[in-house]
N, C-alpha and C positions, 0 to 999 in steps of 0.2 A: 888712367889713360891707356888707350889701346896701343900696343906696340907692333901689331900685325898689320902691315901695310903692304898691299900688293905691289910687285915691281912694276907692273905695267901702268899703275896709276900715279907714279911719282916722276918728277923731272919733266922736261919738255917733251913735246909730242915726237920730234925727230929722234931724240936720244932713246925714248921709250920704244919706238919702232925698231931701231937698230938692236937695242938689248933684247927686245922680244924676239927678233929673228934669230939672233945668235943663241939665245937660250933654247929656242925651239929646235934649231938644227942640232945643237949639242944633245938635246934630250931625245930627239927623234933618231939620232945616230946610235943611241944605246937601246936597241930593241930587244936585247936579250933580257934585261931585268924588268921589262914592262909588266910581265904577268905576275911579278912579285909585289906590285903595288896593290895592296888590298884596300886602300882608301884613295879616292880620286882627289881629296885635299892635298895629297902629297905631290900631285903633279904640278909641275912648275915649268912654264906658265899654264894657268887654267884657261884653255881655249877649247873650242869644239874639236879642233883637230887633234890635240893632245889627249883629250878624253876619249875621243873615238878610237885612236890608235891603241890606247891602254885597254879599253874594253875588247878590242879585237884580239889583242895578244892574249889576254886572259881567256877569252872564249875559245881560241884555238888550242889553248893548254887545258881545256876541259875544266876551267874555273868559271863558274856561271853566276857567282855572287860577288858584288863589289860594294863597298861602302862609299857613300857620296855625302859625307858630312852627317846630316841628320836623316838621310834617306838611304835605303838599301836598293841597289839596282840589281834586278834579277833578269838574266838572259835565258830565254827559252832554249833548252838544248835540243828539243825535237827528237829525243831518243830517251829510252829508259835508263835511268842512273840509280839503281836501287841502293847502292852503298851510301848514297847521300841522305837517305831518309829512314835508316834503320832505328828501331828502338834503342839500341846500344848508343848510337850517335846522339839521340835525344837526351838520354841520361847523362851523357858526357857533357853536353852543353848546360844541362840543368845543374850538375854537380860542380861545375867550374866555379871558383870564386870570382873570377873576372871573365866572363864569356866574351867580352869585347876584344880580349887578347887572342882569341881563337880565330880560325879562319871565318871570314864573313859568311853568314848563313841566315836563312829566315828563322832558324832556331835562336839565333842571337837576339833578333827583335822579340821573338816570343818570350824568351827568358827575361829580357829587360822589362817587358810589360808585367810579367808575373812577379818580378822583384819589386817593381813599383807598387803593386797591390800590397805586398807583404810589408813594405816600408811604411804604408799608411800616410804618405805624403799627398797633400791635397793637390789636385783632385785625384782621389783614389782610383776611380774607374778609369780604365784604359781602352783604347780603340786602335785598331790597325786598319788602315785604308790601303787596299790593294787596288792599284790603278794601272791602266795600260790599254793598249789597242786590243781589239778582238783577236784572239789567237796568241797573245803574249804569255799566257800561262796563269791567269788570275785564278781560275777555278782550281787548278792543281795546287797552287800556293795556299789558298784557303783551306783546301782539304788537308794538306800537310800540317798546317797550323793547328787544325782541330785535333789531329792525331797527336801532336805534341802535347797539347794541354790534357788530352785524355790519358797520356802516359805519366806526366809529371805531377798532375793535380788530382790523381785519382784518390778517392777515399779509402783509407786503410781499414783493415779488419776490426781495429779497435772502436771505430765509430759505428760500422754496420758490417754485416756479414760480406765476405768477399764476393759471393754470388750477386747480391744486390748492387754492390759497387760496380761490378763488371756489367750488370745489366744497364746501369745509368750511362756508362761510357759507351757500351755497344749501341744503345738507342740513339745517342748523340751522333755517333759515326754513321749509323745506318740511315740517318735522315739525309745524308749526301746523295747516295745512289737513287733514292727515291725522288728527291727533288730534281736531280739531273735528268732522270728518265722523263719526267713530266714537264720539265721546264727548259731543257737544253735541246739544241738541234744542230745539225751539220749546215754550215754556211760556206760561202766562198772563201772566207779567211780562216775558219776554224772548224774542226770536225766536231767539237764539243763546246759549241758557243752558248753562253747563258743568255737566254731570251727573256730574262727577268732579273731584277736586282734583289739582293737579300742582305740583310743585316742580322747577324747571329750574335746573341748575347750569351756568353758562357758565364753562368752564375756560380759564384764562389761564396763559401760560408766564412765565418770568422777565422777558421784555421786555414784559409786559402785552399780549400779542397772543393773540387767541382761537384756541385749537387744537382745541376740541371742546366737547361738552356732554353732559349726562346728565339724563334725565327720570325722575322718580319719581311715581307716581300713587297716589291714595287714593280708596277706596270709589266705584267705578263703580256707577251706579244701574241695575243690570241688569234690575230688574223692569220698567223702562220698555219692554223688547223685547215683553212680553206684556200690560202694562197701561198704558194712557194715560188721563189724566184728560180730562174734556170740554174741548174747544177746545184741546187740546194735541196734539203730534204725537210720533211715534217718532224715533229717532235719524236724523240727516240723511242718512246713507249709504243708507238704505232708499229714501228719495225720490230720491236721486241716480241710483240704478241704474234705478229705474222711469221717470224722465223722461229720462235722458241716454243710455241704451243704444241702440245701433244695431239695425237690423232683424236682422242675423245674431245679435247677442248676445241679442236678445229670444227668438229661436228656441232658442238654446242654453241660456238660462236659464229658459225657459218663463214669460216675462213678456209676455203679449200686451197691446196697447194697450187701455186701458179696463177691465183686469182689476181686480176688487175684492178687497181683502184685509182681513181683520178687524184685523190688527195695523198697518194703515196708514191711520190716521184723517186726515181733512182733507187729502186729496191735491190738492185744488184750490188750496190755498195756494201761492203762488209767492214764494220767499224768495231773497235774495242767496246763501245758503249752499247752494243746490241746484245748484251748478256741479259737474257730474261730471267734466269734462275737467281742472279744476284738481286735484281729488284724484287722478286717475290720473296726471297729470304729476308731481305731488309724490311719489307712491309710486314712480314710475320713477326719480326722483332719489335716493330713499333706498335703492335697490338692489332693489326688488320688481319682478321682471320681469313681462311680460305674461301668461305662463302662470300664474304664481302669483296675479296679480290676478284672472284669470278663475276660478281655483279659489275665491278669496275671495268673489267676487260670486256664484258658483254656490252656495256654502254659504248665503250671505245669502238668496238667492231660495228656497232650500229651507226656511229658516226662516219666510219669509212664507207659503209654501204649508202649512207645518205649522200656522200659526195658523188656517187655514181648516178644520182637522180638528175637527169637533164630534161629540159623542157624545150618544146618547139613553139615558136611564135604563132599565136592564133591570128587567123585572118579576120575574124570578127572580134572587135574590141569588147563587145558585150559577153563574149564567152571566155572562160578561163583557158590558160595555155594548156596544150596537150602534152602528155608524156611521150618521150622518145620510145622507140620500140624495145630497146634493151633496158629501159628504166623501170619497167613495171615490177620485174623480179627484185630489183634493188629497193623499191618502195616497200614492197611486202616484207622483205627481209629486215629492213631498217626498223619498220614499225614493230615487227615481232621482237627484235632484240631490245628495243626501247619500251616495249609493252604499251604501245599506243594503237589507237584505232586507225587502220590504214586510211579509210575515207576522210576521217577527221583531220588527220595529218595533211593529207593532200589539199583539202579545202582551206586549211589555215595557211599553207604556203602560197597557194594560188590565188586566194581571195583576201582583199584587204577590207578591214571593218573601219568605217569612218563615223565619228560621232560629231554632230554639228547642232547648233541652236542651243537655246537655253534649256530646252527639255532633253537635251542630249540624245536626239534621235540618231538611230543607227542606220547606216547605209553600207551596202556591200558592193564593192567594186572589183572586178577581176584585175589581176596585176599583169603587167607585160612580162616578157621573157627575162629581161634584165632585173625587174623587180622580184620575180620569182627566185632567181639565182641569189639575189641579195638576201631574201628572206630565208632561204635554205642555208646560206652561209651564216646568217645571224643565229639561226637555231643551233648550229653546230658550235659556234663560238661561245654562245651563252652557256651551253652545257658543259664545254670544256673549261671555261673560266670558273664556273661554280664548282666543278669537280676539283680544280687545282686549289681553290680557296679551302674547300673542305679538307683536302689532304694536308694543307698547312696547319689547319686547326687541329687535326688528329695528331699531327707530329708534335705541335706545341703541347697538347694535352698529355702526350706520352713522355716527353723529355723535360718539361718545365717543372720547377720546384716551387714549393709554397713561398710567399713573400717573406715569411718569418725566417726561413731556413737559409737565406743568402743575404749578404751584406754588400757585396761589390760584384762587378762584372767586367769582362774583357770582350769588347765588341770586335767582330770581324765583318768588314764591309766588302762584299764582293758585288760589283755592279758591272753591267755591260760596258765594254770599252768603246772608245770613239770609233764611229763608223762612217763610212763615205763610199757609197756605190754609185753607179750610173744613175739609177733612179731612186731617189730618196723621198720618203713620205713622212707621215706624222710620227711613226715609230722611231725613225732615225732622228727626227727633230727632238723628241723627248729624251732619247739616249744621249745625244750630244749635249743637250741642255743640262742633264744630270752631271756629265763630265765637266761641263763649264763650272757649275756650282762647286764640285769637289776641287777643281783647280783653284778657284777663288779661295776656298777655305784653306788650301795649302799656301797660297800666296799670302793670305791674310795672317796665317798663323806663323809661318817661318820667314817670310821675306818682309812684308810691310810692318807687321807687328814687332819684329825684332829690331828693325831700324828705328821705328818710332819710339820704342820703349828705351832704347839706348839714349836717345836724344832727351826724352823726358827725365831719365834718371841721372842726367848730367855727365854721361860718358862721352868722350870725344870719339866721333865715328865718321868714317868716310863713306857716304851713301853709295850704294851699288844700284845701278839701273836694272830694273826688271821688267818683265812683260806682264802688264796688268790687263785682265780680261773683263774689267768692269763695263767697258763699253759694249762688249758683246752681250753681256747679261742684260744691260739696259735695253738693247735691241730686242731681246727675246721676251723678258718679263717686266720691263720697266713700266712705270706709271707716268702720265695717264694713258700713253699710246705705245703699244708694243705689238709684236707678232701674236702673242697669246691673247692680248685683249681684243685684237681685230678678229681672230678666229672665234673667240667667245661671242663677240657681237654678231658675226655672221650666223652663228648657231641660234641666237635669240630671235633674229629676224625671221618671220614666217614667209620665206621666199625661196625659190630654188636657187642654189648657189651656182656661180659661174667661176671657172678656173681663171679666165682672162680678167674678170672683174675683180677677183680677189688679189690677183697680181698687181693690178693697177692701184688698188687701194694700199696695199703694202708699200709699193714704191713711192706713192705720193705722200703718204703720212709719214714714212720713216726715211725720207730722202736724205735728211741731215746726218744720219748715223754713218760713221766711217766704216762700220762692219757689215753694211749691206751693199751687195752688189747685183749686177744683173748681166746675164749672158745674152747678148744680142743675137748670137748666132743660133740659139736654141728655138726649135720650132714649137715646143710645148711651153705653156705658161709655167714659169718658174721664177724663183728668186735665189739669190746666193747669200749665204751667211759666212763671214770670215771668222771661223772659230780660232781658238788658240793653237789647235793642231792643223789648221789649214782650212781652205774654203771648201764648202759643201753646197751643192745645188739641190734645192727641194722643189719638187713638182707641186703645183697648187691644186691639181686635179684630185679630188677625193679627200682633201684635207678637212673640209667642213663636215662631211659625212662621218669620217672617222672620229673627229672630235665630238660630234653628237653621240656617237655610239648608240643609236636608237635600238631599243628592244620592243617590238610591238607587243602591246598587252595580250593579244590573242595567242601569241607564241608562248608566253608565260603561262596562260591559262591551259593551253594544250599540254605543256609538261606538268602542270599540276595535276592533270587527270591520269597521269601514268601509273600504271600498276606495279612498276618496278620499285622495289624497296629503297634503292639508293637514290633514284630521281624523286621519290617521295620526301626524302631528307633534303635533297638539294633544292627542291621547289615545294615548300610547304604551302598548303592551302591557306588563302587569306580568309579572315572572317567575313561572313556575309554582309554585315553591316557596312564595312568599308567598301566592299565591292559594289554595293548598290548606291552608295552616296559618292558620286564622283564630283570633285571640285570643279567649279566653273573656270572658264578660261581666264577671267580677270583675276581671280583670287589664287590661281595656281602658281606656285613658286617656280622659278626657273630651274631646269634640270642641271645637275652638275655635269660638266663636260670632262673629257679625258684629260685635257690639259689642266683644268682646275684641280681635279683629284690628284693628279700627279704633282703638281706644284705644292699642294698642301701637304702631301706625304713627304716630299722632299725637304720642305722647311722643317718639318718635325724630325726628320733624320739629322739635319744640320744642327738643330737644337741639342740633340743628344751628343753629337760629335764635339760641339763647343763645351759641353759640360765634362768632357773627358780629356785625358792627355793623349793626343794623337800620335801615331807612328805611321810612317809611310813606307810602302814597298812599291817601287816603280818597275813594272814588268815591261821588258823591252823584247820586241820580236825581231830576230836577226834577219829573217827573210820571210817573204809572203808565201813561199812555196812549201814551207814546213820541212825543209831539208836540213839534216844535221851537218854541223861543221861548215856551214855556209853563212857568211857574215857579208851582207850587202850594206856598204857604207852609206849609200844614199838613203835607204829606208830607215836605218838606224839614226842617221843624222836628223832627219825630219822629226823623229820621235824625241831626240834629246832637245831639240829646239822647242818643240811643242810643250814638253813638261817643265821647261825652265830649269834644267838640271844644272847648267853652267853657273847661273846666278845663285842657285842653292849651294853650290860648292864654294863660291866666293864668300858668301855670308857665313857658311858653316866653318870655313877655314879661319876667318878673321873675327868671328863673334864668339859668343858664349851662350851655348844652347841651355845651359842650366841656370834657372833663375829662381831664387828662394827669397821669400820675404824675411825681414829682419827678425820678426818674432819666431817664425818657424826655424830659421837658421840658429838662433840662440837656443830654442827649446831642444833642437836635435844635437847640436855640437857644443853646448856649453860645458859638457864633461871633458872636453879636450884640454881645458885649463889645468887638469890634473897633471898633464904631461909637460906643462910649461916650467922651464927652470926659474929659480928665484933671481929676479932682477930688480934693480932700483925702481922705485915708483915714478921716477921723473921721466922715463921713456915714454914716448907718444906712440900712438897707434898709427899705422899706415893709412888708416881711414879716419879722418877727423869727423866728429859728430856735427851734423848739420841740421839746423831746424828748418821747418818749412817757411818759405817767404821771409827769411831772415829773422824770424821770431824765436824767442827762447823757447825750448821745448818744455812741455808740461813735465811734472815729476815722474809719471810712468814712462814717458818717452826718454827722460834724462836717465832713468835707471836702466832702461833698455839699451840706450846708447853706451852707457858705461860698461855694461856687461859685453856688448858687442866690441867696443874697443879693447877691453881685456882679452877677449877671445881672439880677435884678429891680431893683437900683439903676440899671442902664443902660437900662431900659425907659421911665421916665417922660419923659426928654429925647426919646426916639424918638417917643413918642405925641404930645408937644407939637409936634414938627416935622411931624406929619402934616397933610394938608390938612383932614381932618375929625377931630375928636377921637374916639378910640375909647372904648368902654365900659371900665370899670376891670377889672383883672385881680386875682383873689383867690387867695391861697395858703393851702391848707388843711393839715392835719396830714400827709397823705400825697400830696395831689394838688394841682394848679394848675387853677383854674376860670377860664374865659374865655368870651366870647361869639364869635359868628361874625365880627363886624367885627374884634375883636381878633386872632382867628386869622389873618384876611386880612392885617392889618397886619404881624404877626410873619412870616408867610410872605413878604410882599413885601420886608421888610427882610432876611430870611434869603436870599432870592433875590439881593438886591443884594450882600450880603457874598460869597455864592458866586460871583457875577459878578466882583467885584473879585479874589477869590482865583484865579479862573480866568484872569483877565487877567494877574495876577502870574506865574502858572505858565506861561501862554503866552509872556510876555515873556522869563522866564528860559530857557524851552525854546528859543525862537527865538534868543536870544543865544548860548546853548550851541551850537545847531545852526550859527549863523553863524560862531562861532569855530572850531567843528570843521571846517567846510567851508573856511575860510580856512587852517587848518593843513594840511588835506588838499590844497588847491590849491598851497601852497608846497612841500610834500613832492613833489607830482606834478611840479612845475616842476624841482625839484632832480633828481628821478629822470630826468626826460626829458633835462635837460642832460648828466647823467653818462652816460646811455645813448647820447646822440647824439655826445658826445666819444669815447666808447669805440668806437662804430661808425666814426667818422671815422678814428681812429687805426688801427683794424683795416683800414680800406679803404686808407689811405695805405701801411700796411705791406705789404698785398697788392700794390699798384701798384709799390711800390719793389722788392719781391722779383721781380715779374714783369719790371720794367725791368732789373734786374740780370741776370736770367736771359737775357733777349733780348739784352742788351748783350754778355754773355759768349759766348752762342751765335753772335751775328753776328761777333764778333771772331774767334772760332775759324774760322767758315766763311770769312771774308774772308782770313784768313791762309792757310788750306788752299787756296783758289782761287788766291791769288797764287802760292803754291808750285807748284801744278800748271800754271798758265799759263806760269810761268817755265821749268819743265821742258820744256814743249811747244816754246816759242819757242827755247830753247837747242838743242833737238834738230834743228831744221830746217837745211837746207843754206844757208849764206850765200853769196851772189853778190857779186862785186866791185862797188863803187860806181861809177856812171858820173859822169863830170865834170859839173859844174854847167853848165847851159846859159849861153850868153853873155848871154841876155836877163836872167838873174837877177843877173848880176854887172855888167851894163852900167851900171846906175845905182848910184852909191855910196849906202851906208846910213849913217845917223847912228850914232854910238857906242851910243846906247841901244837902237836898233833891231838893231844888230849883236849886242849882248849878249842881247837877248830871243830873237833867232833862234837863237843858239847854245844857249840853254837849252832851247828847243823841240826842236831837233835832238837834244840829249842826252837829253831826257826825253820823246820822242815817244810811247812807249806810254802814259804817264800822261796826256798831252795828248789822246790819242785816246779814252781812257776818259772824261775830263772833257768832251770835245766831245759825246760820246753820252749823257751823264748826263741824267736828267729835269730836274734842277734845276742850273743852271750858266750858262754863257755863252750868249749868243744873238747872232744877226746876223753881223756881220762878224767879231767876235772868234771865233766859233765856226768860221766858214769859214777864218779865218787859221790857226787851230790845226790844222784838218784838213789844209790844204795844207802847213803846216810839217811835220806829222808824216809825211806821205807823200813829202816832198822833192820836190814838184811845181814845175816852172819857172813863173816869173811872167812869162809872155809873152802873146801874143795867143791868143785861143781857136782861131784857125785852125791854128796850128802844132800844138796838142795837142788831142786828143779822146779822150774816154772811151767805150768801147764794151763791150757785154756780149757774151760768147761762151759760151752755155750748152752748146753742143755739144761744147766741148772739155773735156778733163779735166785735172786737175792745178792746183796753186796755186803761184803764184810766191811767193818768200819776201818777207815784208813788210819784211825788213831790206834788200832790194835797192832801190836807188833807181830810180824810174821812168825808162825810156829810151824816149822817144817814146810811141807808143800802147802802152797796157798793157792787157791782158785779165786781169781779176781775177774769177774765178767759182769756184763750188764747188757741186757737187751734194750732196756730203756732206763736211762739213768734217773734216779730220783732227784739228782741235783739239777735244778732247772737252769741255774746260771753259771754252773761250773765250767762249761764249754765255750762260753761266749767271749770272743776276743775280736776286736776290729781287724780286718784284713789279715786273716791267718795265712801263714805260709804253707803252700802244698807239700813242702818237704820236711816239715817239722810235726811233731807229735803234740797235740794240745788237748787238754781235758782228760778227765778220767774215763770217758767212754771209749777212748781209742786205745786205752791201755790193756792189753790182754796178756796174762801170764800163762804161758803154755806148760802144761805139766809134761807132756810126752816129749817135747823137743827142748832140751835144756838150752839155756842161754848163758854163754860164758861172760862173765863180768870181771 
């Protein structure tokens, strides 16, 4: 049950008036804190006066954005405020966990839509409707929103290179100056008024990154090319090429300085939008090269010269109208720039071709002066309209992404604001009709739909009266009779239209409508439509012709014959088969009128808006003069009444803007039961389960209701634990209703649970990874030990095998050498042993020395080998062994000397005992194997070939 009941709706009428007046006086007496109220739902009581004073106080404090429940109110500052739209501020709102708690801003709405796309709550697609009067700041708001998404939703370098990502964002942002140059103009109420409507889809991929965009336009005011009201201007692009062209370009486009053009009024006005270089650079970024740009500007210059072509009425109706004296040069220049034949262009404009009869006979009839002017204007309008549509297609091809690369979009709707001038025609009727449809969409979505849904869901609700504009829409577009149907019927009738007759038909057929009025004091035929924003008077003169929007076929054929490459693309030649076979008058389908095409495109737009979650930004214009720090209460009050802002605040303050189905609520917030404390099962939920029409729910619904009860039972402890108590949550028959604060609380608790789950998953995963790494480490150690032991065993086995082979080979070689040496020694001639010198036997030897000497004498070959070995005896032992082996006398050195005799040949037998001086030399040893020893040492004497006994130089031993 709702507990929010407005003070002014309770009690008796007299008491409510007294309390209302007292609260109002008390509230208005405190003007100091008015600028601190960032939400108009906090105003008490909610009246037009209190809301107006609050907005005025915030505006004078340079606070231009204020929340109004589900809507953001944006006041136009009429001065540059760069610190409000910096990229740093955009990132601050994007990084904030709860941007609603920051100061109200259009970035708050933008971030809310972006988070809704990320949350994937149906409907995923979002839309922002920027509405307001002309000059309230809708175009600037849309431009800042696009910059915000380009900053926060940019694709990072991990997906694609930064240059490519920057190009996508830059192309999307560069579409604004091009479309504003060709589609905006200076009006009485706004220097940069959008003369067309546009809906921009910012395309996001699965990672919520902007991959492209698509632009759809509605109802370009092409009549502005040829007709401008007093103190108004043509489209910005005409002034840009006249003011920003270089000298060479002026010569090429025939635009001399100081030249006057009929379709270029008020050229002395200097606006910020007259920057030609910005437009050219943006077109270059969109893929329009310099050559194509020159063709575009050349065609626009040709249209300006075409506007200087004026005709004089002919005295003879059978003769075409003559040109004015100063128009011949303009015709020649225009035809040259458009690359048309001058005579053919004049003939097409001044002479009309009529086809009649079954055989489609052609008749040529000269046109009057008014008809010539109309055909001239029609030629300029059709060229400019085709050029604008071509630019939109080029922009879409440059910024749009493939259908497979994006999954959701955020739509930005920027349409012309409500307009009311002294003389209003079909353009203002269509513009105001579009604003009526958008107002009805707002009313249906936030006012009527909320109240009806509360009633259907079983919530107690006190209805709020609101202004419904359905009667006005029935007057404009209703069936079977409405203003649009009457206009279309007049277009189908083959008769000249009369303004007075059309006025009479409208007043007689729609007299019962409460929104139709008539100004009896008006001298011109007209009718009045009471719109939601106020009454507007429309002139009936020219309505039928503008609704027909006829383009004579000869004008199209003329443009198809142009040699200009751009016009060739805009007006492609039709196949000859189709041009020769014209349908008869009976079988020809009725041509679509301007109203019919606009109505169809508007219905398609509303279908897109209904399929998205809409967000509204109401732009308010503080004054009509565009002066900063000027707040005119009368003008702002009319806008507040027109947009139904007070009713919106009432419903937003007492209602629940967040509505989620039971299934979605359970799927998203069922994990909050993890935070529920353990309680007995006998407690009941604050929301009992209710079946439909009193019937028992089916098993699936029963399970859902059980989970829902369990979940709702866990919520009160969570709300009590919060720092600030949240608004209650109500459960309807099929949906759960909550406020923004309750949604923030649930999302914060859900984020906490997800964080805990993520931590548990991370701990489990890290534990698993640690155990896995430990097992892998142990396995690696075992493998390494096994491999190392195997390698060691293999190495030892190889060493053992090598040692065995070396040992066997060495033994074989040693045995062979010993055998060969023995054979050589045994084959030599033995000489008788000389007696031992007396000196050797002079001194008696000890028994041990005698036994050693006997062993040496018997084993002298082995001693000789041991004496010459690298490793063995050294010093005296070695010398002793040598002397003993050679049987040398142990006497004085003078008695025996060793000399070398290299000139003598022959070798004495080594078995012979030395007898005095012995000459032992050999040039070539007869012993073939006596010198061979593996790896002999360079410092040892081996073999008999190296033993030289010198006779002349004694050797002391």
